[in-house]
DOMIVO-885493 format. One record per residue (C-alpha): residue in three letters; x, y, z. Coordinates in steps of 0.05 Angstrom, whole numbers, plus 5000, padded with zeros to 4 digits. Example, Ala and Ser with C-alpha at 12.3 -4.5 7.8 and 13.67 -1.06 7.14 Angstrom:
residues 2
ALA524649105156
SER527349795143
***
This chain:
residues 600
UNK335518347921
UNK328918707907
UNK325218047910
UNK327817927981
UNK326118638002
UNK318818597981
UNK317717998026
UNK318618468086
UNK311918808073
UNK305618708031
UNK305218807956
UNK304019497928
UNK296819647909
UNK294719867840
UNK293520577865
UNK300320627899
UNK305921027865
UNK311920647840
UNK316921197854
UNK317521797901
UNK323022277883
UNK329421867873
UNK326521257909
UNK323520627879
UNK317820357921
UNK318219607934
UNK312619427983
UNK307719698034
UNK310019698106
UNK303419938133
UNK299020538146
UNK296120978200
UNK292421618214
UNK297422048176
UNK299521638117
UNK302221008084
UNK309220738097
UNK313020408040
UNK319420018036
UNK323720347983
UNK330520317951
UNK335020917941
UNK342121017918
UNK344720807987
UNK340120218000
UNK333520088033
UNK329420628068
UNK322420708096
UNK318221268066
UNK312021548098
UNK307321888047
UNK301522288076
UNK294322148058
UNK291422538000
UNK286222898043
UNK291823178086
UNK296123368027
UNK290923878006
UNK290824228073
UNK295324838076
UNK295524848152
UNK297724118154
UNK303224258103
UNK305824838144
UNK306024428208
UNK308923828171
UNK314624258145
UNK315924548214
UNK315923858248
UNK320523568195
UNK325624118210
UNK325123958285
UNK325923208272
UNK332123338230
UNK335623588292
UNK334522938331
UNK341122558333
UNK340621818316
UNK341821568387
UNK337320948389
UNK332521278339
UNK331121148266
UNK334721708230
UNK330822208188
UNK334322188121
UNK330222678080
UNK323322968065
UNK319423328011
UNK314023758044
UNK312424077977
UNK311023437938
UNK303823317914
UNK303622797970
UNK308723028022
UNK313222488047
UNK319122368093
UNK324721858087
UNK327421498148
UNK332520968163
UNK329820268150
UNK330619858214
UNK330619108200
UNK328318828266
UNK321918588301
UNK317819048344
UNK317618978420
UNK310318788412
UNK312118208367
UNK317617948412
UNK313517958476
UNK307617628441
UNK312117078414
UNK317016978471
UNK313817268533
UNK316817798580
UNK324017978568
UNK329817718609
UNK332718208660
UNK338618378615
UNK334318498554
UNK329218878594
UNK334819348617
UNK337019418545
UNK330119628523
UNK329320108582
UNK336020428568
UNK335020448493
UNK328220788497
UNK330621278551
UNK336621438507
UNK332121578448
UNK327422008488
UNK333222408517
UNK335622568446
UNK328622708421
UNK326823168479
UNK333423528476
UNK331723718404
UNK325124018427
UNK320923448400
UNK315523038436
UNK314222338410
UNK306722328426
UNK305621598408
UNK310921188443
UNK308620458448
UNK311719758439
UNK310219748364
UNK314520368357
UNK320520038391
UNK324419608342
UNK329419108369
UNK334819198317
UNK341718878319
UNK346219298364
UNK341019698403
UNK333519828405
UNK330920378360
UNK325020838370
UNK321021028308
UNK315421498288
UNK317222088333
UNK315322808326
UNK311522858261
UNK304922648293
UNK304223368319
UNK302823608249
UNK296523178248
UNK294423288320
UNK294824048312
UNK290924078246
UNK283924248267
UNK280323988204
UNK283123288214
UNK283423208290
UNK276823378324
UNK276523618396
UNK274822898415
UNK281022608382
UNK288322578398
UNK294322228368
UNK296421628408
UNK294720948436
UNK290320948498
UNK294220438539
UNK300520878536
UNK297321558546
UNK298821988606
UNK293022238650
UNK293922958628
UNK292322768556
UNK285022678579
UNK284823368610
UNK278323758614
UNK282024408603
UNK282224638530
UNK289224748504
UNK292624358560
UNK299924348538
UNK303223688523
UNK310123628553
UNK315823118549
UNK313022838614
UNK307622488572
UNK313122098536
UNK316221908604
UNK309521628626
UNK309221228561
UNK316320978575
UNK313820698641
UNK308120338607
UNK312720058552
UNK317819798602
UNK312319488645
UNK309519148583
UNK316418888563
UNK317618618633
UNK310818318648
UNK307418188581
UNK301618668596
UNK300319408601
UNK300019688672
UNK292919968664
UNK289919458616
UNK282319438612
UNK277519058569
UNK276219658525
UNK279620318508
UNK274620678554
UNK276120208612
UNK283520288602
UNK283021048602
UNK278821028665
UNK284120608700
UNK289621078679
UNK285721648711
UNK283521298775
UNK287620668790
UNK294720518810
UNK298920128758
UNK299419378761
UNK306919238763
UNK306618528789
UNK312518158759
UNK317218768758
UNK322318768814
UNK328619128835
UNK331119798812
UNK327119808748
UNK320519748784
UNK322120368825
UNK323820758762
UNK317420548727
UNK313320758788
UNK316621448785
UNK315221498710
UNK307821328722
UNK306521888771
UNK299722198760
UNK302322908758
UNK307223078702
UNK311623498747
UNK312822898793
UNK315822468737
UNK323222448723
UNK325722698656
UNK328222208604
UNK335322438621
UNK334022298695
UNK331721598677
UNK337821478634
UNK342421708690
UNK339021248740
UNK339120658692
UNK346520718677
UNK348520748751
UNK355920838765
UNK361820398749
UNK362419798796
UNK355519938826
UNK352219728761
UNK347219168770
UNK348518488738
UNK342918568687
UNK345819228665
UNK352818948658
UNK350018358619
UNK346018818573
UNK352119238557
UNK356418618546
UNK351318358495
UNK350119038462
UNK356319478464
UNK353019948413
UNK347620098464
UNK352820288516
UNK356120748465
UNK349621088446
UNK347521188518
UNK354321488537
UNK354221948476
UNK347322208489
UNK349222338562
UNK355122748538
UNK351123118486
UNK344923308526
UNK343423728587
UNK340623478653
UNK335324018659
UNK328123818673
UNK323623598729
UNK327623488792
UNK326822808826
UNK325722858901
UNK331922548931
UNK328322108980
UNK323821818926
UNK329621708879
UNK333421328933
UNK327420918953
UNK325520768881
UNK332420578855
UNK336320108899
UNK343419928879
UNK342419218858
UNK337318668845
UNK333918338786
UNK329518748741
UNK325018238708
UNK321417588722
UNK325516958731
UNK325916528669
UNK324017098622
UNK326417028551
UNK331017408505
UNK328617808445
UNK333817658393
UNK330517128349
UNK325617368296
UNK318417258315
UNK311417278287
UNK305917758305
UNK302417958368
UNK295617888398
UNK293418468442
UNK296418428512
UNK291918038559
UNK288418398616
UNK292518408680
UNK290518188749
UNK287018658798
UNK290919288816
UNK294919348880
UNK296719968920
UNK302120448899
UNK308820338932
UNK311820798983
UNK316521098933
UNK310621298890
UNK306821618947
UNK312522018977
UNK312522758962
UNK305522748931
UNK300923348939
UNK294123018945
UNK289923638932
UNK293123808866
UNK293123088843
UNK285723028858
UNK284023638817
UNK287823368758
UNK284322698761
UNK277322978773
UNK278123468715
UNK280622918670
UNK274922458690
UNK269922998674
UNK272923068604
UNK273222318595
UNK266022228618
UNK263822738567
UNK267322348513
UNK263921708534
UNK257022028537
UNK258222308467
UNK260121628443
UNK267121868426
UNK271621518476
UNK274921098422
UNK276121668374
UNK283621628382
UNK288021618320
UNK292020978320
UNK297920808276
UNK296020078266
UNK301819638248
UNK303318938228
UNK306118298253
UNK311018208196
UNK318418148214
UNK321618818201
UNK319419518219
UNK313019558259
UNK309419948205
UNK305619388172
UNK298119298173
UNK295618858229
UNK293018198203
UNK286218068235
UNK282517398242
UNK275417368268
UNK274716968332
UNK271616288322
UNK264716178349
UNK258415758339
UNK255015818271
UNK248516218275
UNK247116408203
UNK250716168141
UNK248116348072
UNK251616398005
UNK246016857980
UNK246116477914
UNK238716297923
UNK232916557962
UNK231216288031
UNK233416658093
UNK234317308055
UNK228517558014
UNK227218017955
UNK224418697973
UNK223119377943
UNK221620097963
UNK214420237948
UNK213520817900
UNK220920847882
UNK221720437819
UNK228520127812
UNK230120137887
UNK230319417910
UNK234118827940
UNK234018207895
UNK237617547893
UNK240317397824
UNK246617137791
UNK249216827855
UNK248717447900
UNK243817927932
UNK244018597897
UNK241719227932
UNK240119847891
UNK237220527904
UNK235621067853
UNK235421647902
UNK240121857958
UNK238821538025
UNK239120878062
UNK236220198042
UNK235919598089
UNK234918918055
UNK230318398087
UNK233717868128
UNK232517288175
UNK227817358234
UNK232917018280
UNK235317458337
UNK241917398373
UNK244317688439
UNK251217848465
UNK257917738431
UNK258017518358
UNK261617598292
UNK259117798223
UNK262717668158
UNK260017828089
UNK263017948020
UNK260618587988
UNK262118897921
UNK260719637911
UNK257819697841
UNK256720447835
UNK261221007859
UNK258521377920
UNK255520747949
UNK256720558022
UNK255619868050
UNK251419868114
UNK250519368170
UNK245219378226
UNK247319018289
UNK242518818346
UNK236719128307
UNK230119148345
UNK224219608358
UNK228719988406
UNK233920158354
UNK240619878331
UNK248020008319
UNK249320198246
UNK256120088214
UNK256720478149
UNK262820318107
UNK264220838053
UNK270020938006
UNK274121338056
UNK272420988121
UNK267320728170
UNK262321098213
UNK258820748271
UNK252321068296
UNK246820918346
UNK239720948319
UNK234320968372
UNK226821028367
UNK225921438430
UNK232021878428
UNK236422258379
UNK241321858337
UNK248621988349
UNK255521798322
UNK260021348363
UNK266221438322
UNK269721398255
UNK275320968227
UNK279421148165
UNK281420638112
UNK288720658092
UNK286320658019
UNK279420787988
UNK274820187981
UNK275019947909
UNK269019977862
UNK267519337825
UNK271918887869
UNK269518417924
UNK271318627996
UNK270518158055
UNK267818558114
UNK269118278184
UNK265618538246
UNK266318278317
UNK262118488376
UNK265818258438
UNK265918518509
UNK262119148490
UNK267019338435
UNK266019308360
UNK272119108319
UNK272119278245
UNK276518968191
UNK276218808118
UNK280118288079
UNK283818088142
UNK286418788156
UNK284619088223
UNK281519788220
UNK280119928293
UNK275619858354
UNK269620268377
UNK266120168444
UNK258620028441
UNK255720378503
UNK248120278497
UNK246019748547
UNK239119688515
UNK241919498447
UNK244418808465
UNK239618358427
UNK236418368359
UNK236918188285
UNK242618298236
UNK241518638169
UNK245618928113
UNK244219418057
UNK246720058026
UNK247120808038
UNK249021387995
UNK255721708012
UNK254322398043
UNK259422677994
UNK255822397933
UNK248722587911
UNK249022257843
UNK244821617840
UNK244121047827
UNK247420697886
UNK248619947885
UNK252419377918
UNK252018627917
UNK252818147976
UNK254817417983
UNK257316898032
UNK254317138098
UNK257016808161
UNK254517008230
UNK257116648292
UNK255716718366
UNK261416768416
UNK261616508486
UNK257116028522
***
């Protein structure tokens, strides 16, 4: 029933199309850096359709690469992957049609149930290795393998969202030199390389496989830090935290997480090691195959259909890393089969230990050091430029079904600091720009209205109260004139402030300083333009040196806040003219301000 299908996502928005080609759109399944994903119905049943963003659709280079990557993806057999069913690269908004996988994501399951049982952990490891073997054999690199892109469908796990990301990553207008497609916690060290044009190889996906399996078996990522920048630094400099993984699988994960790409096994190597041989199979493997015969079939078929070429595994390391028997997950871990609700971010892990002997054997220290130092230099440059978080994420949801859906975000609860409906004067005051008639902030009709009659920025007057450290800000804003951006000043003082500017297309976070040049920390793109004339609830959280941005309960992204001197000050809001619009007036109204402090 269509009514049942639409419950698997969120309702279509007024600006969403109702049909694409022969497909009827039923609901939104989510959005990301490339486009919006819809649940749709075709002649043969339900499908998932990914329609690219309008700004990409007008880019000839993107269309060319999109068409090329679609053709590559067509050649990937559906061994533990969501099958590509069709595409229209020439449509006004290009789109592709993939198999709809009705199952929770690995992220959801681990968040709800904890680390997987040994049998189910083996099933995930085999399923993802099977998918990568098929993907790589077709000449495709996934680029964004992570738990949200692993769906635990009946029969066998399925990997989604492979291959097409290259069209976005390789389009210069839309991916700056400080950006890359992926999720930091699952990125291989070489992806932070200081060398321009460093080629990406299937070994990057193998590294991500190791991170995914570690997360499934322990409930945390092996390099987790308290910010994207800290996580990247640990990937480049620290050994993985694999506490909780034991037996053969731990050795395989260690091999997959080798710093140098050439020291990692191929996906086919991993699959061969995982499958073992006949009676020598481990009990978890036998149990996994007994519970999921379709997985055994898919793994066997992809072995028969693909070659074994790739990076050789040193025999000694393979033998040390993959013993013949033993458990592969923590005792008492749970199964993944029941449907679950959605995930928090994985918690930080305990302090890192030393790499095992299997990891160290055969290493060439000089070469590894050069790779790490070069990558650190590049990463340091990104941090200094305030761009360490400019990674394109495909943010997805917690709804049961494909892991495409927008992440539902709730501000952390704290201690009330400022609460004002803005229906009357008091903490927030009327103000105006001297010599610019009609540019003012005034409280009237139950809200504070900010207006400017020339392009520029206008900060409304606010409370004198200063706050320090972690806090949250929530305010309802209505853009009243096209081309108007809503602006927030965080930790404002005589030294400067962080400025969050929310325009129709997305958010820009900048540092304004009185004694140095201003600079941009990063940008986040909305999945749909902010509406004009409709209230939007903006939610900002400053926590642990990272700014989280959301609106109406939908998570947009995180951006680190690196300036140590901007840790105390006042909070203001106001308006700014969109750089793409020089037609005044500009206006927005504000109501229901809530600011809370976090921590002690």
